mmCIF file of the N, C-alpha and C atoms, coordinates in Angstrom:
data_MODEL
# 
_entry.id   MODEL 
# 
loop_
_atom_site.group_PDB 
_atom_site.id 
_atom_site.type_symbol 
_atom_site.label_atom_id 
_atom_site.label_alt_id 
_atom_site.label_comp_id 
_atom_site.label_asym_id 
_atom_site.label_entity_id 
_atom_site.label_seq_id 
_atom_site.pdbx_PDB_ins_code 
_atom_site.Cartn_x 
_atom_site.Cartn_y 
_atom_site.Cartn_z 
_atom_site.occupancy 
_atom_site.B_iso_or_equiv 
_atom_site.pdbx_formal_charge 
_atom_site.auth_seq_id 
_atom_site.auth_comp_id 
_atom_site.auth_asym_id 
_atom_site.auth_atom_id 
_atom_site.pdbx_PDB_model_num 
ATOM 1   N N  . MET A 1 1  ? 32.864 104.529 68.139  1.00 0.00 ? 1  MET A N  1 
ATOM 2   C CA . MET A 1 1  ? 33.500 103.829 69.172  1.00 0.00 ? 1  MET A CA 1 
ATOM 3   C C  . MET A 1 1  ? 33.957 104.380 69.965  1.00 0.00 ? 1  MET A C  1 
ATOM 4   N N  . ALA A 1 2  ? 33.529 104.648 71.190  1.00 0.00 ? 2  ALA A N  1 
ATOM 5   C CA . ALA A 1 2  ? 33.554 105.833 72.272  1.00 0.00 ? 2  ALA A CA 1 
ATOM 6   C C  . ALA A 1 2  ? 34.941 104.658 73.332  1.00 0.00 ? 2  ALA A C  1 
ATOM 7   N N  . ALA A 1 3  ? 35.780 105.800 73.642  1.00 0.00 ? 3  ALA A N  1 
ATOM 8   C CA . ALA A 1 3  ? 36.699 104.920 74.442  1.00 0.00 ? 3  ALA A CA 1 
ATOM 9   C C  . ALA A 1 3  ? 36.714 104.857 75.603  1.00 0.00 ? 3  ALA A C  1 
ATOM 10  N N  . ILE A 1 4  ? 36.782 103.708 76.550  1.00 0.00 ? 4  ILE A N  1 
ATOM 11  C CA . ILE A 1 4  ? 36.128 103.461 77.958  1.00 0.00 ? 4  ILE A CA 1 
ATOM 12  C C  . ILE A 1 4  ? 37.157 104.079 78.676  1.00 0.00 ? 4  ILE A C  1 
ATOM 13  N N  . PRO A 1 5  ? 37.238 105.049 79.818  1.00 0.00 ? 5  PRO A N  1 
ATOM 14  C CA . PRO A 1 5  ? 37.983 105.861 80.669  1.00 0.00 ? 5  PRO A CA 1 
ATOM 15  C C  . PRO A 1 5  ? 38.787 104.850 81.425  1.00 0.00 ? 5  PRO A C  1 
ATOM 16  N N  . PRO A 1 6  ? 39.513 104.182 82.139  1.00 0.00 ? 6  PRO A N  1 
ATOM 17  C CA . PRO A 1 6  ? 40.059 103.349 82.971  1.00 0.00 ? 6  PRO A CA 1 
ATOM 18  C C  . PRO A 1 6  ? 39.817 104.098 84.193  1.00 0.00 ? 6  PRO A C  1 
ATOM 19  N N  . SER A 1 7  ? 39.174 102.763 85.516  1.00 0.00 ? 7  SER A N  1 
ATOM 20  C CA . SER A 1 7  ? 39.152 103.481 86.257  1.00 0.00 ? 7  SER A CA 1 
ATOM 21  C C  . SER A 1 7  ? 39.849 104.313 87.008  1.00 0.00 ? 7  SER A C  1 
ATOM 22  N N  . ARG A 1 8  ? 39.698 104.892 87.900  1.00 0.00 ? 8  ARG A N  1 
ATOM 23  C CA . ARG A 1 8  ? 40.355 105.934 88.632  1.00 0.00 ? 8  ARG A CA 1 
ATOM 24  C C  . ARG A 1 8  ? 41.307 105.003 90.046  1.00 0.00 ? 8  ARG A C  1 
ATOM 25  N N  . GLY A 1 9  ? 40.661 103.879 90.377  1.00 0.00 ? 9  GLY A N  1 
ATOM 26  C CA . GLY A 1 9  ? 41.273 103.508 91.672  1.00 0.00 ? 9  GLY A CA 1 
ATOM 27  C C  . GLY A 1 9  ? 41.859 101.999 91.242  1.00 0.00 ? 9  GLY A C  1 
ATOM 28  N N  . SER A 1 10 ? 41.408 101.566 89.774  1.00 0.00 ? 10 SER A N  1 
ATOM 29  C CA . SER A 1 10 ? 42.567 100.123 89.776  1.00 0.00 ? 10 SER A CA 1 
ATOM 30  C C  . SER A 1 10 ? 43.906 100.202 89.573  1.00 0.00 ? 10 SER A C  1 
ATOM 31  N N  . ALA A 1 11 ? 44.202 101.070 88.942  1.00 0.00 ? 11 ALA A N  1 
ATOM 32  C CA . ALA A 1 11 ? 46.146 101.485 88.560  1.00 0.00 ? 11 ALA A CA 1 
ATOM 33  C C  . ALA A 1 11 ? 46.299 102.559 89.240  1.00 0.00 ? 11 ALA A C  1 
ATOM 34  N N  . ARG A 1 12 ? 47.680 102.644 90.138  1.00 0.00 ? 12 ARG A N  1 
ATOM 35  C CA . ARG A 1 12 ? 48.644 103.789 89.799  1.00 0.00 ? 12 ARG A CA 1 
ATOM 36  C C  . ARG A 1 12 ? 49.402 104.418 89.130  1.00 0.00 ? 12 ARG A C  1 
ATOM 37  N N  . PRO A 1 13 ? 48.855 105.552 89.037  1.00 0.00 ? 13 PRO A N  1 
ATOM 38  C CA . PRO A 1 13 ? 49.649 106.719 87.845  1.00 0.00 ? 13 PRO A CA 1 
ATOM 39  C C  . PRO A 1 13 ? 51.068 106.641 88.281  1.00 0.00 ? 13 PRO A C  1 
ATOM 40  N N  . SER A 1 14 ? 52.167 106.098 86.927  1.00 0.00 ? 14 SER A N  1 
ATOM 41  C CA . SER A 1 14 ? 53.361 106.372 86.583  1.00 0.00 ? 14 SER A CA 1 
ATOM 42  C C  . SER A 1 14 ? 53.997 106.971 86.968  1.00 0.00 ? 14 SER A C  1 
ATOM 43  N N  . LEU A 1 15 ? 54.782 106.930 87.801  1.00 0.00 ? 15 LEU A N  1 
ATOM 44  C CA . LEU A 1 15 ? 55.955 108.839 87.074  1.00 0.00 ? 15 LEU A CA 1 
ATOM 45  C C  . LEU A 1 15 ? 56.215 108.528 86.105  1.00 0.00 ? 15 LEU A C  1 
ATOM 46  N N  . PRO A 1 16 ? 56.842 110.261 85.949  1.00 0.00 ? 16 PRO A N  1 
ATOM 47  C CA . PRO A 1 16 ? 57.524 110.330 84.390  1.00 0.00 ? 16 PRO A CA 1 
ATOM 48  C C  . PRO A 1 16 ? 58.675 109.707 83.999  1.00 0.00 ? 16 PRO A C  1 
ATOM 49  N N  . ALA A 1 17 ? 58.877 109.695 82.467  1.00 0.00 ? 17 ALA A N  1 
ATOM 50  C CA . ALA A 1 17 ? 59.900 108.767 82.649  1.00 0.00 ? 17 ALA A CA 1 
ATOM 51  C C  . ALA A 1 17 ? 61.144 109.303 83.410  1.00 0.00 ? 17 ALA A C  1 
ATOM 52  N N  . ALA A 1 18 ? 61.116 110.781 82.931  1.00 0.00 ? 18 ALA A N  1 
ATOM 53  C CA . ALA A 1 18 ? 62.407 111.947 83.268  1.00 0.00 ? 18 ALA A CA 1 
ATOM 54  C C  . ALA A 1 18 ? 62.545 111.787 84.591  1.00 0.00 ? 18 ALA A C  1 
ATOM 55  N N  . THR A 1 19 ? 61.587 111.150 85.435  1.00 0.00 ? 19 THR A N  1 
ATOM 56  C CA . THR A 1 19 ? 61.543 111.647 86.966  1.00 0.00 ? 19 THR A CA 1 
ATOM 57  C C  . THR A 1 19 ? 62.152 110.244 87.135  1.00 0.00 ? 19 THR A C  1 
ATOM 58  N N  . LEU A 1 20 ? 61.800 109.153 86.635  1.00 0.00 ? 20 LEU A N  1 
ATOM 59  C CA . LEU A 1 20 ? 62.609 107.987 86.922  1.00 0.00 ? 20 LEU A CA 1 
ATOM 60  C C  . LEU A 1 20 ? 64.266 107.973 86.914  1.00 0.00 ? 20 LEU A C  1 
ATOM 61  N N  . LEU A 1 21 ? 64.806 108.554 85.306  1.00 0.00 ? 21 LEU A N  1 
ATOM 62  C CA . LEU A 1 21 ? 65.959 108.526 84.875  1.00 0.00 ? 21 LEU A CA 1 
ATOM 63  C C  . LEU A 1 21 ? 66.638 109.922 85.398  1.00 0.00 ? 21 LEU A C  1 
ATOM 64  N N  . LEU A 1 22 ? 66.501 110.330 86.294  1.00 0.00 ? 22 LEU A N  1 
ATOM 65  C CA . LEU A 1 22 ? 67.395 111.251 87.299  1.00 0.00 ? 22 LEU A CA 1 
ATOM 66  C C  . LEU A 1 22 ? 66.848 110.620 88.587  1.00 0.00 ? 22 LEU A C  1 
ATOM 67  N N  . THR A 1 23 ? 66.021 109.724 89.123  1.00 0.00 ? 23 THR A N  1 
ATOM 68  C CA . THR A 1 23 ? 66.355 109.101 90.290  1.00 0.00 ? 23 THR A CA 1 
ATOM 69  C C  . THR A 1 23 ? 67.650 108.099 89.353  1.00 0.00 ? 23 THR A C  1 
ATOM 70  N N  . ALA A 1 24 ? 67.669 107.340 88.694  1.00 0.00 ? 24 ALA A N  1 
ATOM 71  C CA . ALA A 1 24 ? 68.345 106.112 88.639  1.00 0.00 ? 24 ALA A CA 1 
ATOM 72  C C  . ALA A 1 24 ? 70.105 106.968 88.287  1.00 0.00 ? 24 ALA A C  1 
ATOM 73  N N  . VAL A 1 25 ? 69.886 107.778 87.759  1.00 0.00 ? 25 VAL A N  1 
ATOM 74  C CA . VAL A 1 25 ? 71.443 108.678 87.911  1.00 0.00 ? 25 VAL A CA 1 
ATOM 75  C C  . VAL A 1 25 ? 71.840 108.572 89.185  1.00 0.00 ? 25 VAL A C  1 
ATOM 76  N N  . TYR A 1 26 ? 70.930 109.846 89.916  1.00 0.00 ? 26 TYR A N  1 
ATOM 77  C CA . TYR A 1 26 ? 70.682 110.034 91.252  1.00 0.00 ? 26 TYR A CA 1 
ATOM 78  C C  . TYR A 1 26 ? 71.403 108.800 92.464  1.00 0.00 ? 26 TYR A C  1 
ATOM 79  N N  . VAL A 1 27 ? 70.784 107.819 92.097  1.00 0.00 ? 27 VAL A N  1 
ATOM 80  C CA . VAL A 1 27 ? 71.289 106.239 93.427  1.00 0.00 ? 27 VAL A CA 1 
ATOM 81  C C  . VAL A 1 27 ? 72.773 105.631 92.726  1.00 0.00 ? 27 VAL A C  1 
ATOM 82  N N  . ALA A 1 28 ? 72.599 105.914 91.256  1.00 0.00 ? 28 ALA A N  1 
ATOM 83  C CA . ALA A 1 28 ? 74.049 105.170 91.141  1.00 0.00 ? 28 ALA A CA 1 
ATOM 84  C C  . ALA A 1 28 ? 75.079 105.880 91.420  1.00 0.00 ? 28 ALA A C  1 
ATOM 85  N N  . GLY A 1 29 ? 75.066 107.256 90.723  1.00 0.00 ? 29 GLY A N  1 
ATOM 86  C CA . GLY A 1 29 ? 75.990 108.463 91.664  1.00 0.00 ? 29 GLY A CA 1 
ATOM 87  C C  . GLY A 1 29 ? 76.424 108.218 93.284  1.00 0.00 ? 29 GLY A C  1 
ATOM 88  N N  . ALA A 1 30 ? 75.016 108.342 93.954  1.00 0.00 ? 30 ALA A N  1 
ATOM 89  C CA . ALA A 1 30 ? 75.584 108.326 95.577  1.00 0.00 ? 30 ALA A CA 1 
ATOM 90  C C  . ALA A 1 30 ? 75.580 106.463 95.194  1.00 0.00 ? 30 ALA A C  1 
ATOM 91  N N  . ALA A 1 31 ? 76.099 104.497 94.677  1.00 0.00 ? 31 ALA A N  1 
ATOM 92  C CA . ALA A 1 31 ? 76.491 104.033 95.028  1.00 0.00 ? 31 ALA A CA 1 
ATOM 93  C C  . ALA A 1 31 ? 77.777 104.429 94.421  1.00 0.00 ? 31 ALA A C  1 
ATOM 94  N N  . VAL A 1 32 ? 78.385 104.959 93.531  1.00 0.00 ? 32 VAL A N  1 
ATOM 95  C CA . VAL A 1 32 ? 79.736 105.080 93.550  1.00 0.00 ? 32 VAL A CA 1 
ATOM 96  C C  . VAL A 1 32 ? 80.105 105.413 94.567  1.00 0.00 ? 32 VAL A C  1 
ATOM 97  N N  . ALA A 1 33 ? 79.650 107.004 94.865  1.00 0.00 ? 33 ALA A N  1 
ATOM 98  C CA . ALA A 1 33 ? 80.343 107.876 96.106  1.00 0.00 ? 33 ALA A CA 1 
ATOM 99  C C  . ALA A 1 33 ? 80.305 106.590 97.491  1.00 0.00 ? 33 ALA A C  1 
ATOM 100 N N  . LEU A 1 34 ? 79.197 105.724 97.531  1.00 0.00 ? 34 LEU A N  1 
ATOM 101 C CA . LEU A 1 34 ? 79.667 105.222 98.949  1.00 0.00 ? 34 LEU A CA 1 
ATOM 102 C C  . LEU A 1 34 ? 80.536 104.142 98.754  1.00 0.00 ? 34 LEU A C  1 
ATOM 103 N N  . LEU A 1 35 ? 80.750 103.041 97.383  1.00 0.00 ? 35 LEU A N  1 
ATOM 104 C CA . LEU A 1 35 ? 81.709 102.388 97.236  1.00 0.00 ? 35 LEU A CA 1 
ATOM 105 C C  . LEU A 1 35 ? 83.005 103.020 97.231  1.00 0.00 ? 35 LEU A C  1 
ATOM 106 N N  . LEU A 1 36 ? 83.305 104.231 96.597  1.00 0.00 ? 36 LEU A N  1 
ATOM 107 C CA . LEU A 1 36 ? 84.506 104.253 96.169  1.00 0.00 ? 36 LEU A CA 1 
ATOM 108 C C  . LEU A 1 36 ? 85.238 105.861 96.334  1.00 0.00 ? 36 LEU A C  1 
ATOM 109 N N  . GLY A 1 37 ? 84.175 106.555 97.189  1.00 0.00 ? 37 GLY A N  1 
ATOM 110 C CA . GLY A 1 37 ? 84.903 107.532 97.949  1.00 0.00 ? 37 GLY A CA 1 
ATOM 111 C C  . GLY A 1 37 ? 85.273 107.260 99.281  1.00 0.00 ? 37 GLY A C  1 
ATOM 112 N N  . GLY A 1 38 ? 85.540 108.895 99.847  1.00 0.00 ? 38 GLY A N  1 
ATOM 113 C CA . GLY A 1 38 ? 86.220 109.517 100.773 1.00 0.00 ? 38 GLY A CA 1 
ATOM 114 C C  . GLY A 1 38 ? 85.616 109.593 101.747 1.00 0.00 ? 38 GLY A C  1 
ATOM 115 N N  . PRO A 1 39 ? 85.382 109.568 103.206 1.00 0.00 ? 39 PRO A N  1 
ATOM 116 C CA . PRO A 1 39 ? 84.526 110.067 104.367 1.00 0.00 ? 39 PRO A CA 1 
ATOM 117 C C  . PRO A 1 39 ? 83.683 111.106 103.406 1.00 0.00 ? 39 PRO A C  1 
ATOM 118 N N  . VAL A 1 40 ? 83.945 112.157 103.516 1.00 0.00 ? 40 VAL A N  1 
ATOM 119 C CA . VAL A 1 40 ? 83.371 113.448 102.722 1.00 0.00 ? 40 VAL A CA 1 
ATOM 120 C C  . VAL A 1 40 ? 82.079 113.087 101.562 1.00 0.00 ? 40 VAL A C  1 
ATOM 121 N N  . GLN A 1 41 ? 82.628 112.113 100.665 1.00 0.00 ? 41 GLN A N  1 
ATOM 122 C CA . GLN A 1 41 ? 82.086 111.775 99.757  1.00 0.00 ? 41 GLN A CA 1 
ATOM 123 C C  . GLN A 1 41 ? 80.792 110.934 100.279 1.00 0.00 ? 41 GLN A C  1 
ATOM 124 N N  . ARG A 1 42 ? 81.079 109.902 100.796 1.00 0.00 ? 42 ARG A N  1 
ATOM 125 C CA . ARG A 1 42 ? 80.382 108.776 101.676 1.00 0.00 ? 42 ARG A CA 1 
ATOM 126 C C  . ARG A 1 42 ? 79.344 109.572 102.241 1.00 0.00 ? 42 ARG A C  1 
ATOM 127 N N  . LEU A 1 43 ? 79.517 110.848 103.285 1.00 0.00 ? 43 LEU A N  1 
ATOM 128 C CA . LEU A 1 43 ? 78.212 111.530 103.101 1.00 0.00 ? 43 LEU A CA 1 
ATOM 129 C C  . LEU A 1 43 ? 77.548 112.382 102.247 1.00 0.00 ? 43 LEU A C  1 
ATOM 130 N N  . VAL A 1 44 ? 77.984 112.592 101.600 1.00 0.00 ? 44 VAL A N  1 
ATOM 131 C CA . VAL A 1 44 ? 77.380 112.835 100.185 1.00 0.00 ? 44 VAL A CA 1 
ATOM 132 C C  . VAL A 1 44 ? 75.966 112.146 100.014 1.00 0.00 ? 44 VAL A C  1 
ATOM 133 N N  . GLY A 1 45 ? 77.105 110.998 100.176 1.00 0.00 ? 45 GLY A N  1 
ATOM 134 C CA . GLY A 1 45 ? 76.240 109.728 98.702  1.00 0.00 ? 45 GLY A CA 1 
ATOM 135 C C  . GLY A 1 45 ? 75.063 109.671 99.876  1.00 0.00 ? 45 GLY A C  1 
ATOM 136 N N  . VAL A 1 46 ? 75.197 109.284 101.041 1.00 0.00 ? 46 VAL A N  1 
ATOM 137 C CA . VAL A 1 46 ? 74.077 109.579 101.775 1.00 0.00 ? 46 VAL A CA 1 
ATOM 138 C C  . VAL A 1 46 ? 73.082 109.901 102.276 1.00 0.00 ? 46 VAL A C  1 
ATOM 139 N N  . VAL A 1 47 ? 73.646 111.203 101.681 1.00 0.00 ? 47 VAL A N  1 
ATOM 140 C CA . VAL A 1 47 ? 72.687 112.682 101.657 1.00 0.00 ? 47 VAL A CA 1 
ATOM 141 C C  . VAL A 1 47 ? 71.677 112.609 100.787 1.00 0.00 ? 47 VAL A C  1 
ATOM 142 N N  . VAL A 1 48 ? 72.525 111.978 99.397  1.00 0.00 ? 48 VAL A N  1 
ATOM 143 C CA . VAL A 1 48 ? 71.674 112.420 98.055  1.00 0.00 ? 48 VAL A CA 1 
ATOM 144 C C  . VAL A 1 48 ? 70.472 111.410 98.263  1.00 0.00 ? 48 VAL A C  1 
ATOM 145 N N  . LEU A 1 49 ? 70.698 110.153 98.737  1.00 0.00 ? 49 LEU A N  1 
ATOM 146 C CA . LEU A 1 49 ? 69.846 108.883 98.626  1.00 0.00 ? 49 LEU A CA 1 
ATOM 147 C C  . LEU A 1 49 ? 68.473 109.218 99.726  1.00 0.00 ? 49 LEU A C  1 
ATOM 148 N N  . ALA A 1 50 ? 68.892 109.966 100.544 1.00 0.00 ? 50 ALA A N  1 
ATOM 149 C CA . ALA A 1 50 ? 67.709 111.029 102.081 1.00 0.00 ? 50 ALA A CA 1 
ATOM 150 C C  . ALA A 1 50 ? 66.909 111.869 101.313 1.00 0.00 ? 50 ALA A C  1 
ATOM 151 N N  . VAL A 1 51 ? 67.595 112.836 100.820 1.00 0.00 ? 51 VAL A N  1 
ATOM 152 C CA . VAL A 1 51 ? 66.946 113.591 99.696  1.00 0.00 ? 51 VAL A CA 1 
ATOM 153 C C  . VAL A 1 51 ? 65.878 113.022 98.231  1.00 0.00 ? 51 VAL A C  1 
ATOM 154 N N  . THR A 1 52 ? 66.395 111.689 97.641  1.00 0.00 ? 52 THR A N  1 
ATOM 155 C CA . THR A 1 52 ? 65.856 110.823 97.062  1.00 0.00 ? 52 THR A CA 1 
ATOM 156 C C  . THR A 1 52 ? 64.610 110.252 97.444  1.00 0.00 ? 52 THR A C  1 
ATOM 157 N N  . ALA A 1 53 ? 64.867 109.718 98.303  1.00 0.00 ? 53 ALA A N  1 
ATOM 158 C CA . ALA A 1 53 ? 63.909 109.078 99.224  1.00 0.00 ? 53 ALA A CA 1 
ATOM 159 C C  . ALA A 1 53 ? 62.894 110.338 99.445  1.00 0.00 ? 53 ALA A C  1 
ATOM 160 N N  . ALA A 1 54 ? 63.213 111.142 99.659  1.00 0.00 ? 54 ALA A N  1 
ATOM 161 C CA . ALA A 1 54 ? 62.108 112.061 100.291 1.00 0.00 ? 54 ALA A CA 1 
ATOM 162 C C  . ALA A 1 54 ? 61.428 112.447 98.925  1.00 0.00 ? 54 ALA A C  1 
ATOM 163 N N  . ARG A 1 55 ? 62.158 112.956 98.114  1.00 0.00 ? 55 ARG A N  1 
ATOM 164 C CA . ARG A 1 55 ? 61.156 113.475 97.026  1.00 0.00 ? 55 ARG A CA 1 
ATOM 165 C C  . ARG A 1 55 ? 60.009 112.885 96.433  1.00 0.00 ? 55 ARG A C  1 
ATOM 166 N N  . LEU A 1 56 ? 61.063 111.047 96.355  1.00 0.00 ? 56 LEU A N  1 
ATOM 167 C CA . LEU A 1 56 ? 59.902 110.205 95.908  1.00 0.00 ? 56 LEU A CA 1 
ATOM 168 C C  . LEU A 1 56 ? 58.655 110.102 96.158  1.00 0.00 ? 56 LEU A C  1 
ATOM 169 N N  . ALA A 1 57 ? 59.203 109.950 97.597  1.00 0.00 ? 57 ALA A N  1 
ATOM 170 C CA . ALA A 1 57 ? 57.803 110.218 98.388  1.00 0.00 ? 57 ALA A CA 1 
ATOM 171 C C  . ALA A 1 57 ? 56.608 111.228 98.596  1.00 0.00 ? 57 ALA A C  1 
ATOM 172 N N  . ALA A 1 58 ? 57.276 112.030 98.540  1.00 0.00 ? 58 ALA A N  1 
ATOM 173 C CA . ALA A 1 58 ? 56.212 113.903 97.883  1.00 0.00 ? 58 ALA A CA 1 
ATOM 174 C C  . ALA A 1 58 ? 56.012 113.327 97.245  1.00 0.00 ? 58 ALA A C  1 
ATOM 175 N N  . LEU A 1 59 ? 56.408 113.264 96.150  1.00 0.00 ? 59 LEU A N  1 
ATOM 176 C CA . LEU A 1 59 ? 56.025 112.602 94.939  1.00 0.00 ? 59 LEU A CA 1 
ATOM 177 C C  . LEU A 1 59 ? 54.565 112.181 94.402  1.00 0.00 ? 59 LEU A C  1 
ATOM 178 N N  . ARG A 1 60 ? 54.717 111.074 95.211  1.00 0.00 ? 60 ARG A N  1 
ATOM 179 C CA . ARG A 1 60 ? 54.027 110.201 95.465  1.00 0.00 ? 60 ARG A CA 1 
ATOM 180 C C  . ARG A 1 60 ? 52.827 110.105 96.014  1.00 0.00 ? 60 ARG A C  1 
ATOM 181 N N  . GLY A 1 61 ? 52.996 111.438 97.591  1.00 0.00 ? 61 GLY A N  1 
ATOM 182 C CA . GLY A 1 61 ? 51.531 111.728 98.049  1.00 0.00 ? 61 GLY A CA 1 
ATOM 183 C C  . GLY A 1 61 ? 51.111 112.634 97.284  1.00 0.00 ? 61 GLY A C  1 
ATOM 184 N N  . ALA A 1 62 ? 51.790 113.062 96.176  1.00 0.00 ? 62 ALA A N  1 
ATOM 185 C CA . ALA A 1 62 ? 50.553 114.587 95.136  1.00 0.00 ? 62 ALA A CA 1 
ATOM 186 C C  . ALA A 1 62 ? 50.198 113.570 94.594  1.00 0.00 ? 62 ALA A C  1 
ATOM 187 N N  . ARG A 1 63 ? 50.426 112.586 94.267  1.00 0.00 ? 63 ARG A N  1 
ATOM 188 C CA . ARG A 1 63 ? 49.928 112.016 93.085  1.00 0.00 ? 63 ARG A CA 1 
ATOM 189 C C  . ARG A 1 63 ? 48.644 110.997 93.469  1.00 0.00 ? 63 ARG A C  1 
ATOM 190 N N  . ARG A 1 64 ? 48.491 110.818 94.995  1.00 0.00 ? 64 ARG A N  1 
ATOM 191 C CA . ARG A 1 64 ? 47.792 110.624 95.493  1.00 0.00 ? 64 ARG A CA 1 
ATOM 192 C C  . ARG A 1 64 ? 46.470 111.217 95.816  1.00 0.00 ? 64 ARG A C  1 
ATOM 193 N N  . GLY A 1 65 ? 46.603 112.733 95.547  1.00 0.00 ? 65 GLY A N  1 
ATOM 194 C CA . GLY A 1 65 ? 45.516 113.748 95.251  1.00 0.00 ? 65 GLY A CA 1 
ATOM 195 C C  . GLY A 1 65 ? 45.552 114.313 96.929  1.00 0.00 ? 65 GLY A C  1 
ATOM 196 N N  . ALA A 1 66 ? 47.143 114.142 97.867  1.00 0.00 ? 66 ALA A N  1 
ATOM 197 C CA . ALA A 1 66 ? 47.066 114.626 98.939  1.00 0.00 ? 66 ALA A CA 1 
ATOM 198 C C  . ALA A 1 66 ? 47.443 116.228 98.733  1.00 0.00 ? 66 ALA A C  1 
ATOM 199 N N  . ALA A 1 67 ? 46.897 117.055 99.307  1.00 0.00 ? 67 ALA A N  1 
ATOM 200 C CA . ALA A 1 67 ? 47.387 118.383 99.015  1.00 0.00 ? 67 ALA A CA 1 
ATOM 201 C C  . ALA A 1 67 ? 48.940 118.860 99.967  1.00 0.00 ? 67 ALA A C  1 
ATOM 202 N N  . PRO A 1 68 ? 49.560 119.600 99.129  1.00 0.00 ? 68 PRO A N  1 
ATOM 203 C CA . PRO A 1 68 ? 51.555 120.143 99.614  1.00 0.00 ? 68 PRO A CA 1 
ATOM 204 C C  . PRO A 1 68 ? 51.441 119.983 101.020 1.00 0.00 ? 68 PRO A C  1 
ATOM 205 N N  . TRP A 1 69 ? 50.538 120.147 101.324 1.00 0.00 ? 69 TRP A N  1 
ATOM 206 C CA . TRP A 1 69 ? 50.475 121.374 103.129 1.00 0.00 ? 69 TRP A CA 1 
ATOM 207 C C  . TRP A 1 69 ? 50.157 120.033 104.302 1.00 0.00 ? 69 TRP A C  1 
ATOM 208 N N  . SER A 1 70 ? 49.500 119.028 103.005 1.00 0.00 ? 70 SER A N  1 
ATOM 209 C CA . SER A 1 70 ? 49.011 118.305 104.499 1.00 0.00 ? 70 SER A CA 1 
ATOM 210 C C  . SER A 1 70 ? 49.747 117.229 104.825 1.00 0.00 ? 70 SER A C  1 
# 
């Protein structure tokens, strides 16, 4: 019996587990820096959150089939 391949448009491919784990670690570290840190640590926390969001957006765009330069 042949396996039926999933349709391409029905579900969005999920991110790898390692990407999700690192994202959770970065967000948790940024949250701690924002809550407990001084001014410099808070600024670093905001930068980490911004870079993490940009990387996730780029990964989702690449997974949809968009060229990296488009």
